C-alpha positions as CSV (number, residue, x, y, z in Angstrom):
1,X,51.7,67.3,10.3
2,X,50.6,63.8,11.3
3,X,53.6,61.9,9.8
4,X,56.1,64.4,11.4
5,X,54.4,64.0,14.8
6,X,54.6,60.2,14.7
7,X,58.2,60.3,13.5
8,X,59.0,62.4,16.6
9,X,57.2,59.9,18.8
10,X,59.1,57.0,17.3
11,X,62.4,58.8,17.8
12,X,61.4,59.8,21.4
13,X,60.5,56.2,22.3
14,X,63.7,54.7,20.9
15,X,65.9,57.2,22.7
16,X,64.0,56.8,25.9
17,X,64.4,53.1,25.8
18,X,68.1,53.2,25.5
19,X,69.0,53.6,29.2
20,X,66.7,50.8,30.2
21,X,68.0,48.6,27.4
22,X,71.6,49.1,28.6
23,X,70.7,48.1,32.1
24,X,68.9,45.0,30.9
25,X,71.9,43.7,29.1
26,X,73.9,42.6,32.1
27,X,73.5,38.9,32.7
28,X,73.7,37.0,36.0
29,X,72.8,38.3,39.5
30,X,72.8,42.0,40.1
31,X,74.7,43.7,42.8
32,X,72.9,43.6,46.1
33,X,70.8,40.6,45.1
34,X,71.2,37.5,47.3
35,X,70.9,34.3,45.3
36,X,68.3,31.8,46.4
37,X,69.2,28.8,44.3
38,X,69.3,25.7,46.4
39,X,67.4,27.4,49.3
40,X,63.8,27.1,48.0
41,X,61.4,24.1,48.6
42,X,57.8,23.8,47.3
43,X,54.6,22.1,48.4
44,X,51.3,22.3,46.5
45,X,48.2,22.4,48.7
46,X,45.2,21.2,46.6
47,X,42.8,21.6,49.5
48,X,44.1,25.2,50.3
49,X,43.4,24.4,53.9
50,X,46.9,23.8,55.3
51,X,48.2,26.2,57.9
52,X,51.8,27.3,58.3
53,X,52.2,25.2,61.5
54,X,51.0,22.1,59.6
55,X,53.5,22.8,56.7
56,X,56.3,23.4,59.2
57,X,55.6,20.0,60.8
58,X,55.8,18.2,57.4
59,X,59.4,19.0,56.2
60,X,59.5,15.8,54.1
61,X,56.5,16.9,52.1
62,X,58.4,19.9,50.5
63,X,60.5,19.3,47.5
64,X,63.5,21.4,46.2
65,X,62.4,24.0,43.7
66,X,63.9,26.8,41.7
67,X,63.2,30.4,42.7
68,X,61.8,30.9,39.2
69,X,58.8,28.7,38.4
70,X,55.7,28.6,36.1
71,X,52.9,26.4,37.2
72,X,50.2,27.7,34.8
73,X,46.6,28.1,35.8
74,X,46.1,26.1,39.0
75,X,43.7,26.2,41.9
76,X,46.2,25.0,44.4
77,X,47.8,27.1,47.1
78,X,51.6,26.9,46.7
79,X,53.8,26.8,49.8
80,X,57.5,27.8,49.5
81,X,60.0,27.3,52.3
82,X,63.1,29.6,52.1
83,X,66.0,28.3,54.1
84,X,68.4,31.2,54.8
85,X,70.9,29.2,56.6
86,X,74.1,28.8,54.7
87,X,73.9,32.3,53.2
88,X,76.8,34.3,54.5
89,X,76.8,37.9,55.7
90,X,73.1,38.5,55.6
91,X,72.3,42.1,56.3
92,X,70.0,43.0,59.2
93,X,67.2,44.2,56.9
94,X,66.2,42.1,53.8
95,X,63.6,42.7,51.2
96,X,61.9,39.6,49.6
97,X,60.5,40.5,46.1
98,X,57.9,38.2,44.5
99,X,58.1,39.1,40.9
100,X,54.5,38.3,40.2
101,X,52.4,41.5,40.1
102,X,49.1,39.7,39.5
103,X,49.3,37.4,42.6
104,X,46.0,37.5,44.4
105,X,47.2,36.5,47.9
106,X,50.8,36.3,49.0
107,X,51.5,35.6,52.7
108,X,55.0,35.5,54.3
109,X,55.3,33.8,57.7
110,X,58.2,34.9,59.9
111,X,59.1,32.6,62.8
112,X,59.0,34.1,66.3
113,X,61.0,32.9,69.4
114,X,57.9,31.3,71.0
115,X,57.4,29.0,68.0
116,X,54.6,31.0,66.4
117,X,54.7,32.9,63.2
118,X,54.1,36.5,62.2
119,X,52.0,36.9,59.0
120,X,52.7,39.6,56.4
121,X,50.1,39.9,53.6
122,X,50.5,41.2,50.0
123,X,48.8,40.7,46.7
124,X,45.9,42.2,44.8
125,X,43.5,41.2,47.5
126,X,45.3,43.6,49.9
127,X,44.6,47.3,49.6
128,X,47.5,49.2,48.2
129,X,47.5,51.6,51.2
130,X,48.7,48.8,53.4
131,X,51.9,48.3,51.4
132,X,55.0,49.8,53.0
133,X,56.5,50.2,49.5
134,X,54.5,51.3,46.5
135,X,56.2,49.1,44.0
136,X,54.8,47.0,41.2
137,X,55.6,43.7,42.8
138,X,54.7,42.4,46.3
139,X,57.7,43.1,48.6
140,X,58.2,41.8,52.2
141,X,60.5,43.4,54.7
142,X,62.5,41.0,56.8
143,X,64.4,42.3,59.9
144,X,67.0,39.9,61.3
145,X,67.4,41.3,64.8
146,X,70.1,40.0,67.2
147,X,68.8,37.1,69.4
148,X,65.7,36.6,67.3
149,X,66.4,32.9,66.7
150,X,69.5,32.4,68.7
151,X,71.6,33.8,65.9
152,X,70.4,31.2,63.4
153,X,69.1,32.6,60.1
154,X,65.3,32.0,60.0
155,X,63.4,29.7,57.8
156,X,60.6,31.6,56.0
157,X,57.3,30.2,54.6
158,X,55.6,31.9,51.7
159,X,52.1,31.0,50.6
160,X,50.9,32.0,47.1
161,X,47.4,31.9,45.6
162,X,46.3,33.3,42.2
163,X,43.6,33.1,39.7
164,X,46.2,34.1,37.0
165,X,48.8,31.8,35.6
166,X,51.1,31.2,38.6
167,X,54.6,32.2,37.2
168,X,56.9,33.9,39.8
169,X,60.5,34.8,40.4
170,X,61.6,35.1,44.0
171,X,64.5,37.6,44.7
172,X,66.1,38.5,48.0
173,X,67.5,42.0,48.0
174,X,69.4,44.4,50.1
175,X,67.1,47.4,50.4
176,X,69.2,49.9,48.4
177,X,69.8,47.4,45.7
178,X,66.1,46.7,45.3
179,X,65.3,50.4,45.1
180,X,68.1,50.9,42.5
181,X,66.8,48.0,40.4
182,X,63.2,49.2,40.7
183,X,64.1,52.7,39.6
184,X,65.9,51.3,36.5
185,X,62.9,49.0,35.6
186,X,60.5,51.8,36.4
187,X,62.3,54.1,33.9
188,X,61.9,51.4,31.2
189,X,58.3,50.8,32.1
190,X,57.6,54.5,32.4
191,X,58.9,54.9,28.8
192,X,56.5,52.3,27.6
193,X,53.6,53.9,29.5
194,X,54.5,57.3,28.0
195,X,54.8,55.9,24.5
196,X,51.5,54.0,24.8
197,X,49.6,57.0,26.1
198,X,51.2,59.4,23.5
199,X,50.3,57.0,20.7
200,X,46.7,56.6,22.0
201,X,46.4,60.3,22.4
202,X,47.7,60.9,18.8
203,X,45.3,58.3,17.4
204,X,42.4,59.8,19.3
205,X,43.2,63.2,17.9
206,X,43.4,61.9,14.3
207,X,40.3,59.8,14.7
208,X,38.3,62.8,16.2
209,X,39.1,64.9,13.1
210,X,38.9,62.3,10.4
211,X,36.4,59.7,11.8
212,X,38.4,57.1,9.9
213,X,37.0,53.7,10.8
214,X,40.4,51.9,10.6
215,X,42.0,54.5,13.0
216,X,39.0,54.0,15.3
217,X,39.6,50.2,15.4
218,X,43.3,50.8,16.0
219,X,42.4,53.0,19.0
220,X,39.9,50.3,20.2
221,X,42.8,47.8,20.0
222,X,45.6,50.0,21.4
223,X,43.7,51.2,24.5
224,X,42.8,47.9,26.1
225,X,46.1,46.3,24.9
226,X,48.1,49.1,26.6
227,X,46.0,48.8,29.8
228,X,46.4,45.0,29.9
229,X,50.1,45.3,29.6
230,X,50.3,48.0,32.2
231,X,48.1,46.1,34.6
232,X,50.0,42.8,34.0
233,X,53.2,44.6,34.9
234,X,51.7,45.8,38.2
235,X,51.8,49.5,37.1
236,X,48.2,50.4,37.9
237,X,48.9,51.2,41.5
238,X,52.4,52.8,41.4
239,X,51.9,54.9,38.3
240,X,48.2,55.8,38.4
241,X,47.7,55.6,42.2
242,X,44.5,53.5,41.9
243,X,43.5,50.5,44.0
244,X,42.0,47.6,42.0
245,X,42.0,45.1,44.8
246,X,38.4,43.9,44.2
247,X,38.1,44.4,40.4
248,X,41.7,44.0,39.1
249,X,41.3,40.5,37.6
250,X,37.9,41.2,36.0
251,X,39.2,44.4,34.4
252,X,42.4,42.7,33.2
253,X,40.4,39.8,31.6
254,X,37.9,42.2,30.0
255,X,40.7,44.4,28.6
256,X,42.5,41.3,27.1
257,X,39.2,39.9,25.6
258,X,38.3,43.3,24.1
259,X,41.8,43.9,22.8
260,X,41.8,40.5,21.0
261,X,38.4,41.2,19.4
262,X,39.3,44.8,18.5
263,X,42.6,43.6,17.2
264,X,40.8,41.1,14.9
265,X,38.6,43.9,13.4
266,X,41.5,46.3,13.2
267,X,43.8,43.7,11.4
268,X,41.0,42.7,9.0
269,X,40.5,46.3,8.0
270,X,44.2,47.2,7.9
271,X,44.8,44.3,5.5
272,X,41.5,44.8,3.7
273,X,40.8,41.1,4.2
274,X,37.1,41.3,3.2
275,X,38.3,42.0,-0.3
276,X,40.6,39.1,-0.4
277,X,39.0,36.5,2.0
278,X,35.4,37.8,2.4
279,X,33.8,34.7,4.0
280,X,36.8,33.8,6.2
281,X,37.2,37.5,7.3
282,X,33.5,37.7,8.4
283,X,33.6,34.4,10.2
284,X,36.9,35.4,11.9
285,X,35.5,38.7,13.1
286,X,32.1,37.4,14.3
287,X,33.8,34.5,16.1
288,X,36.3,36.8,17.8
289,X,33.6,39.2,19.1
290,X,31.4,36.3,20.2
291,X,34.3,34.8,22.2
292,X,35.1,38.3,23.6
293,X,31.5,39.0,24.8
294,X,31.2,35.6,26.4
295,X,34.7,36.0,28.0
296,X,33.7,39.4,29.4
297,X,30.6,37.9,30.9
298,X,32.7,35.2,32.5
299,X,35.2,37.6,33.9
300,X,32.5,39.9,35.3
301,X,31.1,36.8,37.1
302,X,34.4,36.1,38.7
303,X,35.4,33.1,36.6
304,X,38.9,34.4,35.7
305,X,40.8,31.2,36.2
306,X,38.5,29.2,34.0
307,X,37.9,31.7,31.3
308,X,41.4,33.1,30.8
309,X,42.9,29.8,29.5
310,X,40.1,29.6,26.9
311,X,40.7,33.2,25.9
312,X,44.4,32.6,25.6
313,X,43.8,29.5,23.4
314,X,41.6,31.6,21.2
315,X,44.3,34.2,21.1
316,X,46.8,31.6,19.8
317,X,44.3,30.6,17.0
318,X,43.6,34.3,16.2
319,X,47.3,35.1,16.0
320,X,48.0,32.1,13.8
321,X,45.2,33.0,11.5
322,X,46.2,36.7,11.2
323,X,49.9,36.0,10.7
324,X,49.1,33.4,8.0
325,X,46.8,35.8,6.2
326,X,49.4,38.5,6.5
327,X,52.1,36.2,5.0
328,X,49.8,35.4,2.1
329,X,48.9,39.0,1.5
330,X,52.5,40.2,1.9
331,X,53.6,37.7,-0.8
332,X,50.9,39.2,-3.0
333,X,52.3,42.7,-2.2
334,X,49.1,43.9,-0.6
335,X,49.7,47.4,1.0
336,X,50.2,47.3,4.8
337,X,50.6,43.5,4.9
338,X,54.4,43.6,5.3
339,X,54.1,46.3,8.0
340,X,51.5,44.3,9.9
341,X,53.5,41.1,9.7
342,X,56.7,42.9,10.9
343,X,55.0,44.8,13.7
344,X,53.2,41.7,15.1
345,X,56.2,39.4,14.6
346,X,58.2,41.7,16.9
347,X,55.5,41.7,19.5
348,X,54.8,38.0,19.5
349,X,58.5,37.2,19.3
350,X,59.1,39.1,22.5
351,X,56.1,37.5,24.2
352,X,57.2,34.0,23.2
353,X,60.7,34.7,24.6
354,X,59.2,35.5,28.0
355,X,57.0,32.4,27.8
356,X,59.9,30.1,26.9
357,X,61.9,31.6,29.8
358,X,59.0,30.9,32.2
359,X,58.8,27.3,30.9
360,X,62.6,26.9,31.6
361,X,63.4,26.5,27.9
362,X,65.5,29.7,27.9
363,X,67.8,30.9,30.7
364,X,66.6,33.6,33.1
365,X,67.7,36.9,31.7
366,X,66.5,40.5,32.1
367,X,66.2,40.7,28.3
368,X,63.7,37.9,28.2
369,X,61.9,39.2,31.4
370,X,61.2,42.7,30.1
371,X,62.0,42.5,26.4
372,X,58.3,42.2,25.5
373,X,57.8,45.7,27.0
374,X,60.2,47.1,24.4
375,X,58.6,44.8,21.8
376,X,55.1,46.2,22.6
377,X,56.3,49.8,22.4
378,X,58.0,49.1,19.0
379,X,54.9,47.3,17.9
380,X,52.6,50.2,18.6
381,X,55.2,52.7,17.1
382,X,55.4,50.7,13.9
383,X,51.6,50.5,13.6
384,X,51.3,54.2,14.3
385,X,54.0,55.1,11.7
386,X,52.3,52.8,9.2
387,X,49.0,54.5,9.8
388,X,50.6,57.9,9.5
389,X,52.1,56.9,6.1
390,X,48.8,55.4,5.0
391,X,46.9,58.4,6.1
392,X,49.3,60.7,4.4
393,X,49.0,58.7,1.2
394,X,45.2,58.9,1.5
395,X,45.4,62.7,1.9
396,X,47.5,62.9,-1.3
397,X,45.0,60.7,-3.1
398,X,42.1,62.7,-1.7
399,X,43.6,66.0,-2.9
400,X,44.3,64.4,-6.3
401,X,40.7,63.1,-6.4
402,X,39.4,66.5,-5.4
403,X,41.3,68.1,-8.3
404,X,40.0,65.5,-10.7
405,X,36.5,66.0,-9.3
406,X,36.8,69.7,-9.8
407,X,37.9,69.3,-13.4
408,X,35.2,66.8,-14.0
409,X,32.6,69.1,-12.4
410,X,33.6,72.0,-14.8
411,X,33.5,69.7,-17.7
412,X,30.1,68.3,-16.6
413,X,28.8,71.8,-16.1
414,X,29.7,72.7,-19.7
415,X,28.2,69.5,-21.0
416,X,25.1,70.1,-18.8
417,X,24.6,73.5,-20.4
418,X,24.7,72.0,-23.9
419,X,22.3,69.3,-22.8
420,X,19.9,71.9,-21.3
421,X,19.8,73.8,-24.6
422,X,19.2,70.5,-26.5
423,X,16.6,69.4,-24.0
424,X,14.8,72.8,-24.1
425,X,14.4,72.4,-27.9
426,X,13.2,68.8,-27.4
427,X,10.7,69.9,-24.8
428,X,9.3,72.6,-27.1
429,X,8.9,70.0,-29.8
430,X,7.3,67.6,-27.3
431,X,4.8,70.3,-26.2
432,X,3.8,70.8,-29.8
433,X,3.4,67.1,-30.3
434,X,1.3,66.8,-27.2
435,X,-1.0,69.6,-28.3
436,X,-1.5,67.8,-31.6
437,X,-2.1,64.5,-29.7
438,X,-4.6,66.1,-27.4
439,X,-6.5,67.4,-30.4
440,X,-6.4,64.0,-32.0
441,X,-7.7,62.5,-28.7
442,X,-10.6,64.9,-28.6
443,X,-11.5,64.0,-32.1
444,X,-11.2,60.3,-31.3
445,X,-13.4,60.8,-28.2
446,X,-16.1,62.4,-30.4
447,X,-15.9,59.5,-32.8
448,X,-16.2,57.0,-29.9
449,X,-19.2,58.8,-28.5
450,X,-20.8,58.7,-31.9
451,X,-20.0,55.0,-32.2
452,X,-21.5,54.4,-28.7
453,X,-24.6,56.3,-29.7
454,X,-24.9,54.1,-32.9
455,X,-24.4,51.0,-30.7
456,X,-27.1,52.0,-28.2
457,X,-29.4,52.7,-31.1
458,X,-28.6,49.3,-32.6
459,X,-29.2,47.6,-29.3
460,X,-32.6,49.3,-29.0
461,X,-33.5,48.2,-32.5
462,X,-32.3,44.7,-31.6
463,X,-34.5,44.7,-28.5
464,X,-37.5,45.9,-30.5
465,X,-36.8,43.2,-33.1
466,X,-36.6,40.5,-30.4
467,X,-39.8,41.7,-28.9
468,X,-41.4,41.6,-32.3
469,X,-40.0,38.1,-33.0
470,X,-41.2,36.9,-29.6
471,X,-44.7,38.2,-30.3
472,X,-44.7,36.5,-33.7
473,X,-43.4,33.2,-32.1
474,X,-45.9,33.3,-29.3
475,X,-48.9,33.6,-31.6
476,X,-48.3,30.3,-33.6
477,X,-47.1,28.6,-30.4
478,X,-50.4,29.6,-28.7
479,X,-52.3,28.2,-31.7
480,X,-50.3,25.0,-31.6
481,X,-50.8,24.7,-27.8
482,X,-54.5,25.2,-28.1
483,X,-54.8,22.8,-31.0
484,X,-53.0,20.1,-29.0
485,X,-55.4,20.6,-26.1
486,X,-58.3,20.3,-28.5
487,X,-57.0,17.2,-30.0
488,X,-56.5,15.7,-26.5
489,X,-60.1,16.6,-25.8
490,X,-61.1,14.3,-28.6
491,X,-58.8,11.4,-27.4
492,X,-61.6,8.9,-27.7
493,X,-61.3,9.2,-31.5
494,X,-57.5,9.0,-31.4
495,X,-55.3,6.0,-31.3
496,X,-52.5,5.6,-28.8
497,X,-49.9,6.5,-31.3
498,X,-51.7,9.7,-32.2
499,X,-52.0,10.6,-28.5
500,X,-48.2,10.2,-28.1
501,X,-47.7,12.5,-31.0
502,X,-50.1,15.1,-29.5
503,X,-48.1,14.9,-26.2
504,X,-44.8,15.5,-28.1
505,X,-46.4,18.5,-29.9
506,X,-47.5,20.0,-26.6
507,X,-44.1,19.3,-24.9
508,X,-42.2,20.9,-27.8
509,X,-44.5,23.9,-27.7
510,X,-44.0,24.3,-23.9
511,X,-40.2,24.0,-24.4
512,X,-40.2,26.5,-27.2
513,X,-42.2,29.0,-25.1
514,X,-40.0,28.5,-22.1
515,X,-36.9,29.0,-24.2
516,X,-38.3,32.2,-25.7
517,X,-39.3,33.5,-22.3
518,X,-35.9,32.7,-20.7
519,X,-34.0,34.2,-23.6
520,X,-36.0,37.5,-23.5
521,X,-35.7,37.8,-19.7
522,X,-31.9,37.4,-19.9
523,X,-31.7,39.8,-22.7
524,X,-33.8,42.3,-20.8
525,X,-31.4,42.1,-17.9
526,X,-28.4,42.6,-20.1
527,X,-30.0,45.5,-21.9
528,X,-31.1,47.5,-18.9
529,X,-27.8,47.5,-16.9
530,X,-29.5,49.4,-14.1
531,X,-27.6,50.9,-11.3
532,X,-26.9,48.8,-8.2
533,X,-29.4,49.1,-5.4
534,X,-27.6,47.7,-2.3
535,X,-29.4,46.8,0.8
536,X,-28.8,44.8,4.0
537,X,-30.9,41.7,4.3
538,X,-30.9,38.5,6.5
539,X,-29.1,35.6,4.7
540,X,-31.6,32.9,5.9
541,X,-34.6,34.9,4.6
542,X,-32.9,35.5,1.3
543,X,-32.2,31.7,0.9
544,X,-35.8,30.9,1.8
545,X,-37.2,33.3,-0.8
546,X,-34.9,31.8,-3.4
547,X,-36.0,28.2,-2.7
548,X,-39.7,29.2,-2.7
549,X,-39.2,30.1,-6.4
550,X,-38.2,26.6,-7.4
551,X,-41.0,24.8,-5.5
552,X,-41.8,21.9,-5.6
553,X,-38.1,20.8,-6.2
554,X,-36.9,22.7,-3.1
555,X,-36.8,19.5,-1.1
556,X,-33.8,18.4,-3.3
557,X,-31.7,21.4,-2.1
558,X,-29.6,20.8,1.0
559,X,-28.8,24.2,2.6
560,X,-25.8,24.7,4.9
561,X,-25.8,28.1,6.8
562,X,-23.8,27.1,9.9
563,X,-20.9,29.5,9.2
564,X,-22.9,32.0,7.2
565,X,-23.0,35.7,8.3
566,X,-26.3,36.9,9.8
567,X,-26.7,39.7,7.2
568,X,-25.3,40.6,3.8
569,X,-25.2,44.0,2.0
570,X,-25.6,43.7,-1.7
571,X,-28.1,44.2,-4.6
572,X,-30.7,41.6,-3.5
573,X,-32.5,41.3,-6.9
574,X,-29.2,40.8,-8.8
575,X,-28.0,38.3,-6.3
576,X,-31.3,36.5,-6.5
577,X,-30.9,36.1,-10.2
578,X,-27.4,34.6,-9.7
579,X,-28.5,32.1,-7.0
580,X,-31.7,31.1,-9.0
581,X,-29.6,30.4,-12.1
582,X,-27.0,28.4,-10.3
583,X,-29.5,26.3,-8.3
584,X,-31.8,25.8,-11.3
585,X,-28.8,24.6,-13.4
586,X,-27.7,22.3,-10.6
587,X,-31.2,20.7,-10.4
588,X,-31.5,20.5,-14.2
589,X,-28.2,18.7,-14.7
590,X,-28.4,16.4,-11.7
591,X,-30.1,13.0,-12.0
592,X,-33.8,12.8,-10.9
593,X,-34.1,12.7,-7.1
594,X,-30.4,13.6,-6.6
595,X,-29.5,16.2,-3.9
596,X,-28.1,19.6,-4.7
597,X,-25.9,21.5,-2.2
598,X,-26.2,25.2,-1.4
599,X,-23.6,26.5,1.2
600,X,-23.1,30.0,2.4
601,X,-20.0,30.7,4.6
602,X,-18.2,33.7,6.1
603,X,-14.8,34.2,4.5
604,X,-13.6,37.1,6.6
605,X,-14.1,40.2,4.5
606,X,-16.1,38.2,1.9
607,X,-19.0,35.8,1.8
608,X,-18.7,32.5,-0.1
609,X,-21.8,31.0,-1.9
610,X,-21.2,27.5,-3.3
611,X,-23.7,25.4,-5.3
612,X,-22.8,21.7,-5.9
613,X,-24.7,19.4,-8.3
614,X,-24.4,15.6,-8.9
615,X,-24.4,16.0,-12.7
616,X,-22.0,14.5,-15.3
617,X,-19.4,17.2,-14.7
618,X,-17.7,19.5,-17.2
619,X,-14.6,18.4,-19.1
620,X,-11.5,20.4,-18.3
621,X,-11.2,21.5,-21.9
622,X,-14.6,23.2,-21.8
623,X,-14.4,24.8,-18.3
624,X,-12.8,28.0,-19.6
625,X,-15.8,28.6,-22.0
626,X,-18.8,27.8,-19.8
627,X,-19.2,31.5,-18.9
628,X,-19.3,32.6,-22.6
629,X,-22.5,33.7,-24.3
630,X,-24.6,31.0,-26.1
631,X,-22.0,28.3,-25.1
632,X,-23.3,24.9,-23.8
633,X,-21.2,21.9,-22.9
634,X,-21.3,18.5,-24.7
635,X,-22.6,16.9,-21.5
636,X,-25.7,19.1,-21.6
637,X,-27.3,16.4,-23.8
638,X,-31.0,17.0,-24.3
639,X,-31.3,19.4,-21.3
640,X,-33.1,22.6,-22.3
641,X,-31.2,25.8,-22.3
642,X,-29.9,28.7,-24.5
643,X,-26.4,29.1,-23.0
644,X,-27.1,32.5,-21.4
645,X,-27.5,31.6,-17.7
646,X,-23.8,31.3,-16.7
647,X,-22.9,34.2,-18.9
648,X,-25.5,36.3,-17.1
649,X,-24.2,35.0,-13.7
650,X,-20.6,36.0,-14.5
651,X,-21.6,39.4,-15.6
652,X,-23.8,40.1,-12.5
653,X,-21.1,38.8,-10.1
654,X,-18.6,41.1,-11.7
655,X,-20.9,44.1,-11.2
656,X,-21.4,43.1,-7.5
657,X,-17.6,43.3,-7.0
658,X,-17.0,39.5,-6.7
659,X,-15.7,36.6,-8.7
660,X,-16.9,33.1,-9.5
661,X,-15.0,29.9,-10.0
662,X,-15.8,26.3,-10.7
663,X,-14.4,22.9,-9.7
664,X,-15.5,19.9,-11.7
665,X,-14.4,16.3,-12.6
666,X,-16.2,14.3,-15.3
667,X,-18.7,12.0,-13.6
668,X,-18.2,13.6,-10.2
669,X,-20.4,16.7,-10.4
670,X,-19.6,20.4,-10.5
671,X,-19.3,23.1,-7.8
672,X,-19.7,26.8,-8.6
673,X,-18.3,29.1,-5.9
674,X,-18.8,32.9,-5.9
675,X,-17.1,35.3,-3.5
676,X,-18.7,38.6,-2.8
677,X,-17.6,41.4,-0.4
678,X,-19.6,41.7,2.8
679,X,-20.1,45.4,2.1
680,X,-21.6,46.2,-1.3
681,X,-19.4,48.0,-3.9
682,X,-20.2,51.5,-5.0
683,X,-23.0,51.7,-7.4
684,X,-21.9,52.1,-11.0
């Protein structure tokens, strides 16, 4: 249905354009048009302050000009003097047409017998209701009454001001000739408007039912493009009966900016550029939309004359980029590239013809003046026809894909049934295997429980053995200790060497007793593994109690509690063992009289407890083993110890839900830092 509809629209547009095309083919002046060549003079008023009386008093300031001129984007007011003397057989009523629909302010000054002037105003700044003729161009009616100027044809003054590119063609008509020419051109323009609206309506219909993104971008490109052409031709007022005197330039600029950006996105998708030039296509689209948005803001703020040249320069770059990309893709036989290139070449060729005519590089000819209208219509028709073909091909491909999908679905359904039967059998086998595995797990659990029971029994026996050994060790140690005291009591009968030997015996006995007591205490803690008993206690009181236990060496401990929390929730007795071990170790391994640091700080959701000594440090190779059971570093030297303290600390810190780390450099001391949660972990 869609291809047939667009073929009908294409045929309709070409047939409708034939009458207008025939009328445009006649070169030279048309019947009823009075030539103005040699009768026009121009003055550019940069200040825009000159009055008609001042211009009339400066005849030497005006220079001969052509009735067709293109001055570009200028801020000057342009004065034109039209000398009608020398024109034979002027009719009583004349119509002066300014072929410049977008002129903002056009004022014609007619001389009066008393030397003053009558002002007639036209242009976009004048409401359309004040126009005597609802035509697309400003038209002034001139009545040459008998005796007006003593029979001398008047000299007319025309003042033009525009924010658009000031390109105009002055024509002097007999009234019936102007109406005849306007009706012919209106037929051509009406054909274009009808084609543009029909194509936009058809594209809207297709997009509504398909939601195809490419068609949506085509519609976004075609609508503002059609409006900008319609408005540029001055058709908004005569065709749609709307008055855009206050917002015409802003709407025109916004429509042009949006059409360029939408055209960039439309062309990129039509040519599938992101598959062939991904980075360039993205940069091109983003740049186009950025320029369009900034341009729309400028137009809305009333800066049409400044923004439009920038937008047009960007349009030239955009056109060059897209045509270059289309040429490359057409050479590679990419679908739609040839159509895109052909359609846009027709449009831009027609536009360039009009531009060259305005610049005086081509002769003035109706074909160049209005050929871009036919070019725009053919451009839209070709794009629509291409879309119709592409959409038709996609429908064929879609139906073929649906058929293939149906066949694949039937095949997949049969395969799925086979897989379900196989999977059902595998599931049954897996269920049987899991049942056997569960039985094996239950048996393994029973064996583990039995092994744990044996281990507990062995640990109890080990504990009893240690208690027995400690008892057996304490008895001879007590005898040795008592004997040493007795020998010291008889020191008068002992030599100095024997007294030193007695001191060594007593020191060795004390060391052995302390080692046994510490070993048994640590083993008792490790054996009992009691449940955590968390409580909340003041941090400063806890530190004071810990330091009391090491008196008289507490003076060597420097305590820092400036950033510590007020209270801490944890197992106090376990934490006491940790701190006592760390502080005792620090004192033990530090030189005599050296200070030891104890710092407690709030770490957010944790509390940090650091103990720093001034000892020999721990070599990096041994740092990973210091928390192992019965391990002592080489730097321990002759310092007493069994290698259980740090092992016990590591184990208790883990139960309290924290962690402990160390930092040490040989010869620079060691810092142990433990981090505990402010709230105690659940008991386990």
